[in-house]
Structures are given as structure tokens and as C-alpha cells.
C-alpha positions in Angstrom: 62.6 78.3 115.7 63.4 74.5 115.0 60.0 73.5 115.7 58.9 72.8 111.6 61.8 70.2 111.8 61.9 69.2 115.0 57.8 68.2 115.4 58.0 65.8 112.0 61.0 64.5 113.6 59.8 63.7 116.9 56.8 62.0 114.9 59.3 59.5 112.8 61.0 58.7 115.8 58.1 57.8 117.8 57.3 55.4 114.3 60.7 54.5 114.4 60.3 53.5 118.5 56.8 51.7 118.2 57.7 50.2 115.4 60.8 48.7 114.5 62.9 49.7 117.6 61.5 46.9 120.1 60.2 49.8 122.2 63.8 50.4 123.5 64.7 54.4 123.1 68.5 53.5 123.1 67.8 51.5 119.6 65.8 53.7 118.1 67.8 56.5 118.6 70.5 54.2 116.8 68.6 54.1 113.8 67.1 57.3 114.0 70.7 59.1 113.9 71.7 56.2 110.6 68.9 57.5 109.0 69.5 61.0 109.3 73.1 61.3 108.5 72.4 59.1 105.5 70.1 61.6 104.3 72.7 63.9 104.7 75.4 62.1 102.8 74.4 63.2 99.0 75.2 67.2 100.3 78.2 66.0 102.2 79.2 64.3 99.2 78.4 67.9 97.4 80.1 70.0 100.2 83.5 67.3 99.2 83.2 68.4 95.4 82.8 71.9 95.6 85.6 72.4 98.4 87.6 70.5 96.1 87.7 72.7 93.5 87.7 75.6 95.5 91.1 74.1 96.6 92.7 73.3 92.6 91.8 77.0 91.9 93.7 78.3 95.0 97.1 79.2 92.9 95.8 81.1 90.6 93.2 83.0 93.4 96.3 83.6 95.1 98.2 85.2 92.1 94.8 87.4 91.7 95.3 88.6 95.4 99.0 89.7 95.5 98.7 91.1 92.2 95.4 93.7 93.2 96.3 93.4 96.7 96.2 97.1 96.6 93.6 97.5 95.6 90.2 96.1 97.3 87.9 96.5 94.5 90.0 95.6 91.9 90.6 92.3 94.0 86.8 91.6 94.1 85.5 92.7 91.0 88.9 90.1 89.7 87.7 87.2 92.1 84.3 87.5 90.8 85.0 86.8 87.2 87.6 84.4 88.2 84.5 82.2 89.5 82.2 83.4 86.9 85.0 81.8 84.5 85.5 78.3 86.8 82.2 77.9 87.0 82.6 78.0 90.8 80.7 78.9 93.8 82.9 80.3 96.5 80.2 79.3 99.0 79.6 75.8 98.1 81.1 74.2 100.3 79.7 76.5 103.1 76.1 75.9 101.5 75.6 72.2 102.8 76.9 72.2 105.8 74.3 75.4 106.7 71.5 73.0 105.1 72.2 70.6 107.6 73.2 72.9 111.0 68.6 73.3 111.3 68.7 69.2 110.5 71.2 68.9 113.3 69.7 71.1 115.8 66.5 70.0 115.8 67.5 66.0 116.1 69.0 67.4 119.5 66.2 68.9 120.7 63.7 65.9 119.4 66.0 63.1 121.1 66.7 65.7 124.3 62.8 66.2 124.2 61.0 62.9 123.5 57.7 63.9 125.8 56.8 66.9 123.5 58.2 65.5 120.0 57.8 62.0 120.7 54.5 62.1 123.1 52.8 65.1 121.8 52.5 66.5 125.5 52.3 70.5 125.9 54.8 72.9 127.7 52.1 73.8 129.9 51.6 70.0 130.7 55.3 68.8 130.8 55.8 71.9 132.8 53.2 70.4 135.8 54.9 67.5 135.7 58.3 68.5 135.6 57.1 70.9 139.4 56.2 67.5 141.0 59.2 66.4 140.8 61.3 66.5 144.7 64.1 68.9 144.1 67.2 66.1 143.7 69.2 64.3 141.2 66.4 63.7 139.2 65.5 67.3 138.2 68.0 68.5 135.0 66.6 72.1 135.0 67.3 72.0 131.1 65.9 68.2 130.3 63.0 68.4 131.7 60.8 66.1 129.9 63.7 63.1 130.7 63.5 63.8 134.2 60.1 63.1 133.9 60.7 60.2 132.6 63.4 59.0 134.7 61.2 60.0 138.1 57.7 58.4 136.8 59.8 55.6 135.6 60.7 54.9 138.9 57.6 56.1 140.8 54.6 54.0 139.8 53.2 55.4 143.0 53.5 58.9 141.6 52.4 58.2 138.2 48.8 57.2 139.0 48.6 60.2 141.1 49.0 62.2 137.5 47.5 59.3 134.8 45.6 62.0 133.7 48.5 64.0 132.4 50.6 61.1 131.7 50.3 57.3 130.6 52.1 54.7 131.4 53.2 53.9 128.1 54.5 57.3 127.3 57.2 56.4 129.7 59.8 55.7 127.1 62.3 52.6 127.5 65.7 54.3 128.5 66.7 51.2 129.6 69.8 50.3 126.8 72.1 47.8 127.6 72.3 48.1 131.5 72.7 52.1 130.9 70.3 54.7 131.9 69.8 56.9 128.7 67.8 59.6 131.1 70.5 60.0 133.8 73.3 62.1 133.2 77.0 60.5 134.0 79.1 61.4 136.7 82.1 61.0 138.5 80.7 61.0 142.0 80.8 57.1 142.5 78.3 57.4 145.3 76.4 58.1 143.0 76.2 55.0 141.5 75.7 53.2 144.8 72.0 55.6 145.5 69.0 53.9 144.2 67.4 57.2 144.1 69.6 58.9 141.8 68.5 56.9 138.8 72.3 56.0 137.4 72.2 52.5 138.6 75.0 51.4 137.0 78.9 52.2 136.5 77.8 51.2 133.1 77.0 54.6 132.6 80.9 55.9 132.7 81.3 54.1 128.9 78.9 56.7 127.3 81.7 59.6 127.6 84.2 57.0 127.7 83.2 55.9 123.8 82.1 59.6 123.3 86.0 60.4 123.4 87.7 57.7 121.8 85.0 57.7 119.2 85.9 60.9 118.2 89.4 61.0 118.3 89.1 58.1 115.8 87.1 60.3 113.3 88.6 63.1 113.5 92.2 61.1 113.1 90.5 58.7 110.4 89.4 62.1 108.2 92.7 63.6 108.6 94.8 60.7 107.8 93.0 58.9 105.0 93.0 62.7 103.1 96.0 64.5 103.4 96.4 68.2 103.1 97.2 70.9 100.4 101.1 70.6 101.8 101.6 74.7 100.6 98.7 75.0 103.2 100.5 74.7 107.0 97.6 76.7 109.1 95.0 74.2 107.6 97.4 71.5 108.3 97.4 72.8 112.0 94.2 73.8 113.0 92.7 70.2 111.7 96.1 68.9 114.0 94.2 71.1 116.8 91.0 69.9 116.0 92.3 65.9 116.6 93.0 67.1 120.5 89.9 69.4 120.8 87.3 68.0 119.8 87.5 64.5 121.1 88.1 66.5 125.0 85.1 68.3 124.3 82.7 65.5 123.3 83.7 63.9 127.0 83.3 67.4 128.9 80.2 67.4 127.2 79.0 64.1 127.9 79.1 64.4 131.3 76.4 67.8 131.4 74.0 65.8 129.3 71.9 62.8 129.3 73.1 59.8 128.3 70.5 59.3 125.4 72.4 62.3 123.7 75.7 60.7 124.2 74.7 57.9 122.0 73.7 59.7 119.8 76.9 61.5 119.6 78.9 58.0 119.3 76.6 56.6 117.0 77.3 59.9 114.7 80.5 59.3 115.3 81.1 55.3 113.9 79.2 56.4 111.3 81.1 59.3 110.3 84.0 56.8 110.3 82.0 54.8 108.0 81.1 57.7 105.9 84.7 58.6 105.7 85.5 55.2 104.4 82.8 55.2 101.8 84.2 58.5 100.2 87.4 57.1 100.5 86.7 54.5 98.2 84.0 55.7 96.2 84.3 59.5 95.9 87.9 60.9 96.7 89.5 58.2 94.7 88.4 59.6 91.9 90.1 62.3 92.5 93.7 60.8 92.2 96.2 61.7 89.2 97.5 59.7 86.6 100.4 58.9 89.0 98.2 57.3 91.3 98.8 60.2 94.0 96.1 62.5 95.7 95.4 65.8 94.4 95.8 68.8 96.4 92.3 68.9 97.8 92.5 67.7 100.9 89.1 67.8 102.9 87.2 66.1 105.6 84.1 64.5 105.2 83.0 66.8 109.1 82.7 69.9 107.7 86.1 71.3 109.4 87.7 72.2 106.0 84.4 73.9 104.5 83.9 75.7 107.6 88.1 77.2 107.9 87.1 78.3 104.0 84.3 80.0 104.6 86.0 81.8 106.9 89.0 82.5 105.2 86.5 83.4 102.3 85.2 86.2 104.5 89.0 87.3 105.9 89.9 87.9 101.7 87.0 90.1 101.0 87.9 92.4 104.4 91.8 92.6 102.9 
């Protein structure tokens, strides 16, 4: 489904790996993630402006909802008229988010399936190579590409037997600062002392730890720097919960996927913090009132408010 986006992304990641990433998968992921998220920045800014405009109009919208609360048809008619008069699209805050989603999902596939999207291997070849891996920790059912790279990278004698399907140069360098990006972090300490697991180092635990820390800082920084509307207690409560849920989920997921995906998550969080700083300096400050106070247009550049608004609009139409 996402191949139409993932395939060209894979070629770009391979080009980065071969040219400016010193043939290191970790460096390639970092550079690629920064490049993709930088291209998405204009959509984030557009999302902010759209959501801010709608939040400014909330008092008038509530008046209309209260006035026609007993007439659903008239309510929808008046709301549409109100949107047209103020030249605002109620889905404007959702559209950029919807555009970003297939790109981000495609990025996930590219990072988790480098043999398919970077080396151009067919599913049939990948399946055959995967079946040659003995049952054990090297075999990750939903991460066949990374399993193949980890196993044949450590068993050069086995690689010679399949050189008609897999070349040495197609075994991407997964070592990043002593961390095997093809391995999955685990709390089982015995795996870190077993050379057959491919874990190699306790440094692997840094991936889930940094995922949690950077996720928490990213969410908290967004909430701290951009205050929420004082009359929207539900929205404020939801974002407080997000500040706790997001880091926990980041940590849990990081223990279920290879470290390469965890690295992508960490880089994305760090970029999110830098992006929020950029938004605060060059975008949000333009929406200050004459007294220098921020307007009641609270939003966060991670798209949370837009998601809330999308849900609220659907709820209004069903009232």
C-alpha cells in the first residue's frame, strides 16, 4: 500500500548510506530522518496557523452551537456559513496531519526493511534467506530483513553459501557507536553475555532509555512553551495525559522492535524539540497581542491539538 512512497524513499536512504553516511546505517537513519522531517516542516506551520485560527473563533462557534442546539440541521447550516464568512476550513488542522501519515508509515517500512527498499531484494529472495536462519534470537518474524543482515553478518561461512542471492556489500553496517541496530533491546541480561544473540553490548539499553527521555522532553517542552486556552480544561487534561502516555509507549515499543527503529524515534524526538523552538521563535511569537501575551490559541507542533480538534468537529456534527 505504501510502496509508491517507500520505494523512492529507499533509494534515497541507500544513496545517503553510500555517499555521506560513511556506509553506516545509523548515520544514514539520522540524516534521512532530519531530511524528511525538514521537508514536512511547512505542513506543520500550516497546521499551526489553521488550528490557531479555529481556536480564535471558538467563542463565536460556541454561541452558534448554544443558539441552535435543538436544531441539528440549522446548526450545521449556520456553522458552515460561519466558516465561509471567516474563510476558515474546519478540517484545515487535520489535512496536513493526514498528508504526513502515509509518509511517516512509509518511512517506518523503509527503515525496517532495508533489503527490500534499499537493496531491491524481492520478497521471494528475502523469504528464502530468512528460512535459512536457524530458529533462535536472530529470527524475528516481523523483521525479516534485519534478521538476515544480523545473522549473515555474523556467520560469514553461511554467507558464502548464498552469495548468489546476497552479496557482502548488501549487508549494511548496523554497528552504531557500539550498538547493533539490528538487535532488539531486552531486559534479559543473560542475552548481553551470549555472543549468539547479536546483542553484544549493554549500550543497546540506551535506545529505549533515550526514547523515553526524549519523548517526555518533547511533549513537555511543547506544552510548556505554548499555553493552552484557559477555558478548554478537557484539552489541557488530555495533553497532560499525553505527556505521561507518550514516553511510556515509546519505551514499551522500543523493547519490541530493532534498535534501528528506536534510533529513528529518538532522532525524531530531538528534531521535534528543535522544531518547537523554531516555531516558538519565528511563528508563535507573531501571534502575540499588544501586551506581549500569547493569544488563546494553544497548540503543539506534534499534531495532538489537531487530532483533538478533528475529533471534536465530528462530535459537534452528531450532537
